[in-house]
Backbone as a chain_set.jsonl record, in Angstrom:
{"seq": "IPNKIQFLKSYPYYETSDAGYLYYLKIDAYKISDNVSPLEFVKEDIKNIIINKRKVELARKLEDEVYEKAAENKDFEIYR", "coords": {"N": [[107.152, 83.414, 105.055], [107.763, 83.651, 101.82], [108.578, 85.597, 99.751], [109.61, 88.364, 100.903], [109.869, 91.095, 100.271], [107.949, 91.566, 98.244], [105.697, 90.905, 99.736], [105.706, 92.963, 101.708], [105.21, 95.182, 100.106], [102.653, 94.621, 99.165], [100.885, 93.917, 101.277], [99.85, 95.623, 104.009], [99.088, 94.676, 106.446], [99.371, 91.896, 108.69], [98.518, 88.672, 109.771], [98.635, 86.104, 112.139], [98.692, 82.987, 113.978], [99.045, 80.981, 116.962], [99.228, 78.368, 119.417], [96.463, 79.021, 120.781], [96.661, 81.798, 120.661], [96.242, 84.838, 118.861], [97.778, 86.843, 116.504], [98.222, 90.139, 115.362], [99.633, 92.242, 112.967], [100.6, 95.4, 111.975], [102.099, 97.146, 109.439], [103.614, 100.104, 109.287], [105.763, 101.507, 108.204], [108.713, 100.733, 106.368], [112.054, 99.59, 105.539], [113.86, 98.453, 102.891], [116.647, 96.352, 102.759], [119.864, 97.508, 101.671], [118.9, 99.716, 100.34], [118.518, 103.277, 100.155], [117.793, 104.995, 103.101], [114.775, 106.729, 103.999], [114.779, 110.261, 104.616], [113.371, 111.093, 106.918], [113.581, 108.861, 108.542], [116.261, 108.766, 109.298], [117.009, 111.249, 110.141], [117.381, 112.179, 112.823], [119.592, 110.631, 113.574], [121.538, 111.63, 111.81], [121.699, 114.257, 112.722], [122.706, 113.806, 115.328], [125.203, 112.688, 114.697], [126.496, 114.854, 113.45], [126.564, 116.708, 115.581], [128.154, 115.256, 117.39], [130.579, 115.121, 115.944], [131.27, 117.818, 115.96], [131.661, 118.21, 118.711], [133.877, 116.535, 119.172], [135.801, 117.791, 117.566], [135.946, 120.311, 118.841], [136.924, 119.513, 121.37], [139.433, 118.538, 120.577], [140.621, 120.897, 119.592], [140.679, 122.449, 121.942], [142.401, 120.896, 123.508], [144.759, 121.083, 121.992], [145.223, 123.855, 122.219], [145.663, 124.13, 124.994], [147.966, 122.573, 125.245], [149.776, 124.024, 123.592], [149.852, 126.493, 124.953], [150.896, 125.697, 127.42], [153.379, 124.798, 126.542], [154.532, 127.181, 125.615], [154.74, 128.591, 128.032], [156.466, 127.003, 129.335], [155.573, 125.003, 131.106], [155.86, 122.328, 131.348], [158.014, 119.488, 130.839], [159.535, 117.399, 128.41], [160.836, 114.288, 128.728], [163.374, 112.305, 127.392]], "CA": [[106.864, 84.352, 103.98], [108.846, 83.412, 100.857], [109.07, 86.82, 99.121], [109.315, 89.392, 101.905], [109.738, 92.413, 99.645], [106.633, 91.623, 97.604], [104.716, 90.909, 100.82], [105.666, 94.298, 102.304], [104.592, 96.11, 99.154], [101.257, 94.265, 98.891], [100.032, 93.737, 102.458], [100.286, 96.388, 105.177], [98.662, 93.961, 107.647], [99.724, 90.477, 108.717], [97.816, 87.98, 110.851], [99.081, 84.724, 112.349], [98.237, 82.47, 115.273], [99.655, 79.759, 117.49], [98.456, 77.683, 120.462], [95.521, 79.826, 121.545], [96.883, 83.235, 120.513], [96.099, 85.4, 117.525], [98.662, 88.001, 116.411], [97.977, 91.072, 114.267], [100.78, 93.112, 112.74], [100.377, 96.456, 110.985], [103.379, 97.703, 109.033], [103.449, 101.506, 108.898], [106.894, 101.917, 107.367], [109.773, 99.727, 106.313], [113.197, 99.891, 104.681], [114.431, 97.256, 102.293], [118.099, 96.44, 102.888], [120.639, 98.012, 100.531], [118.278, 100.908, 99.771], [118.743, 104.482, 100.942], [116.705, 105.246, 104.048], [114.136, 108.046, 103.888], [115.358, 111.255, 105.516], [112.659, 111.116, 108.202], [114.047, 107.73, 109.345], [117.644, 108.939, 109.75], [117.255, 112.66, 110.443], [117.918, 112.3, 114.182], [120.936, 110.047, 113.55], [122.418, 112.584, 111.128], [121.884, 115.376, 113.647], [123.595, 113.36, 116.398], [126.545, 112.517, 114.138], [127.065, 116.193, 113.256], [126.85, 117.26, 116.91], [129.293, 114.531, 117.947], [131.789, 115.563, 115.237], [131.602, 119.158, 116.461], [132.196, 118.043, 120.066], [135.218, 115.961, 119.054], [136.663, 118.845, 117.02], [136.143, 121.299, 119.9], [137.811, 118.913, 122.368], [140.774, 118.489, 119.997], [141.139, 122.266, 119.562], [140.987, 122.853, 123.314], [143.596, 120.155, 123.915], [145.893, 121.7, 121.293], [145.462, 125.168, 122.815], [146.257, 123.92, 126.318], [149.326, 122.089, 125.018], [150.579, 125.136, 123.077], [150.017, 127.473, 126.028], [151.817, 125.109, 128.394], [154.707, 124.762, 125.917], [155.037, 128.557, 125.62], [155.049, 128.959, 129.416], [157.387, 125.968, 129.833], [154.929, 124.389, 132.264], [156.164, 120.898, 131.383], [159.201, 119.054, 130.109], [159.459, 116.064, 127.83], [162.076, 113.553, 128.969], [163.587, 111.224, 126.428]], "C": [[108.011, 84.231, 102.964], [109.423, 84.685, 100.231], [108.696, 88.003, 100.013], [109.1, 90.766, 101.285], [108.366, 92.567, 98.992], [105.523, 91.661, 98.655], [104.578, 92.311, 101.411], [104.983, 95.308, 101.385], [103.091, 95.869, 99.017], [100.347, 94.285, 100.111], [100.556, 94.555, 103.641], [99.892, 95.725, 106.502], [99.085, 92.499, 107.536], [99.054, 89.861, 109.932], [98.34, 86.552, 110.922], [98.608, 84.27, 113.723], [99.088, 81.277, 115.669], [98.778, 79.256, 118.625], [97.6, 78.642, 121.296], [95.694, 81.329, 121.414], [96.757, 83.636, 119.054], [96.914, 86.694, 117.494], [98.304, 88.821, 115.179], [99.179, 92.008, 114.17], [100.416, 94.121, 111.659], [101.725, 97.1, 110.696], [103.138, 99.121, 108.525], [104.54, 101.953, 107.937], [107.941, 100.818, 107.412], [110.881, 100.216, 105.401], [113.746, 98.576, 104.18], [115.946, 97.407, 102.336], [118.736, 96.833, 101.566], [119.964, 99.166, 99.801], [118.579, 102.093, 100.681], [117.529, 104.715, 101.834], [116.079, 106.609, 103.784], [114.703, 108.994, 104.944], [114.682, 111.241, 106.884], [113.093, 109.968, 109.115], [115.403, 108.016, 109.983], [117.976, 110.375, 110.153], [117.897, 112.841, 111.819], [119.336, 111.735, 114.26], [121.937, 111.012, 112.912], [122.726, 113.761, 112.047], [122.864, 115.003, 114.761], [125.029, 113.176, 115.911], [127.228, 113.873, 113.971], [127.441, 116.814, 114.597], [128.068, 116.579, 117.513], [130.598, 114.943, 117.266], [132.226, 116.937, 115.724], [132.203, 119.081, 117.865], [133.626, 117.527, 120.025], [136.2, 117.016, 118.553], [136.954, 119.909, 118.072], [137.098, 120.762, 120.963], [139.249, 118.866, 121.852], [141.409, 119.878, 119.973], [141.529, 122.739, 120.957], [142.25, 122.162, 123.813], [144.845, 120.757, 123.267], [146.244, 123.054, 121.9], [146.126, 125.046, 124.176], [147.708, 123.48, 126.175], [150.235, 123.23, 124.557], [150.858, 126.172, 124.166], [151.009, 126.966, 127.068], [153.236, 125.062, 127.826], [155.326, 126.159, 125.904], [155.489, 128.977, 127.013], [156.04, 128.006, 130.063], [156.858, 125.358, 131.127], [155.208, 122.893, 132.352], [157.439, 120.638, 130.592], [158.962, 117.663, 129.564], [160.821, 115.417, 128.023], [162.18, 112.425, 127.974], [164.747, 110.385, 126.853]], "O": [[109.123, 84.677, 103.244], [110.643, 84.839, 100.184], [107.609, 88.568, 99.895], [108.235, 91.519, 101.733], [107.7, 93.588, 99.172], [104.527, 92.365, 98.487], [103.463, 92.798, 101.597], [104.26, 96.188, 101.852], [102.335, 96.81, 98.778], [99.17, 94.63, 100.002], [101.592, 94.218, 104.213], [100.321, 96.171, 107.566], [99.149, 91.936, 106.443], [99.026, 90.466, 111.004], [98.473, 85.875, 109.903], [98.173, 85.086, 114.535], [99.752, 80.653, 114.841], [97.645, 79.72, 118.755], [97.99, 79.024, 122.399], [94.925, 82.077, 122.017], [97.111, 82.886, 118.144], [96.754, 87.547, 118.367], [98.107, 88.277, 114.092], [99.674, 92.502, 115.183], [99.982, 93.75, 110.568], [102.412, 97.547, 111.614], [102.537, 99.319, 107.469], [104.281, 102.682, 106.979], [108.033, 100.068, 108.384], [110.688, 101.128, 104.597], [114.06, 97.685, 104.969], [116.476, 98.463, 101.991], [118.218, 96.533, 100.491], [120.427, 99.557, 98.73], [118.867, 101.908, 101.864], [116.386, 104.642, 101.382], [116.775, 107.544, 103.388], [115.064, 108.564, 106.04], [115.358, 111.366, 107.905], [112.986, 110.083, 110.336], [115.67, 107.556, 111.094], [119.126, 110.672, 110.476], [118.866, 113.589, 111.951], [120.19, 112.302, 114.942], [123.047, 111.187, 113.414], [123.87, 114.206, 112.138], [123.749, 115.789, 115.101], [125.972, 113.478, 116.642], [128.401, 114.025, 114.31], [128.523, 117.385, 114.732], [128.929, 117.247, 118.086], [131.618, 115.099, 117.937], [133.42, 117.19, 115.882], [133.149, 119.805, 118.174], [134.489, 118.018, 120.752], [137.314, 117.119, 119.067], [138.093, 120.364, 118.188], [137.99, 121.484, 121.409], [140.184, 119.126, 122.609], [142.588, 120.031, 120.291], [142.579, 123.355, 121.139], [143.079, 122.789, 124.474], [145.872, 120.918, 123.927], [147.42, 123.371, 122.077], [147.06, 125.79, 124.477], [148.579, 123.958, 126.901], [151.341, 123.387, 125.074], [151.979, 126.669, 124.281], [151.862, 127.718, 127.54], [154.199, 125.269, 128.565], [156.522, 126.303, 126.155], [156.511, 129.647, 127.157], [156.411, 128.189, 131.223], [157.587, 125.213, 132.109], [154.829, 122.254, 133.334], [157.875, 121.462, 129.788], [158.273, 116.85, 130.179], [161.835, 115.925, 127.545], [161.224, 111.688, 127.734], [165.092, 109.418, 126.173]]}, "num_chains": 1, "name": "protein.A"}
């Protein structure tokens, strides 16, 4: 297929064959590279990224709190 972008815009179906087999392809949706993806394509990814950032931030805060509490109670020493 020489011009893939024009093909995708013009033909939602594609048919090809080889040694005894016939292949049918129906294209429901596509994204052309270097274009912004539709929200419905990336909505789940965005949600997962936000959740992961919140988890990382919570873990960092908890680690800082544990460190500060241990430092106040002198539960550890740093040797240099």
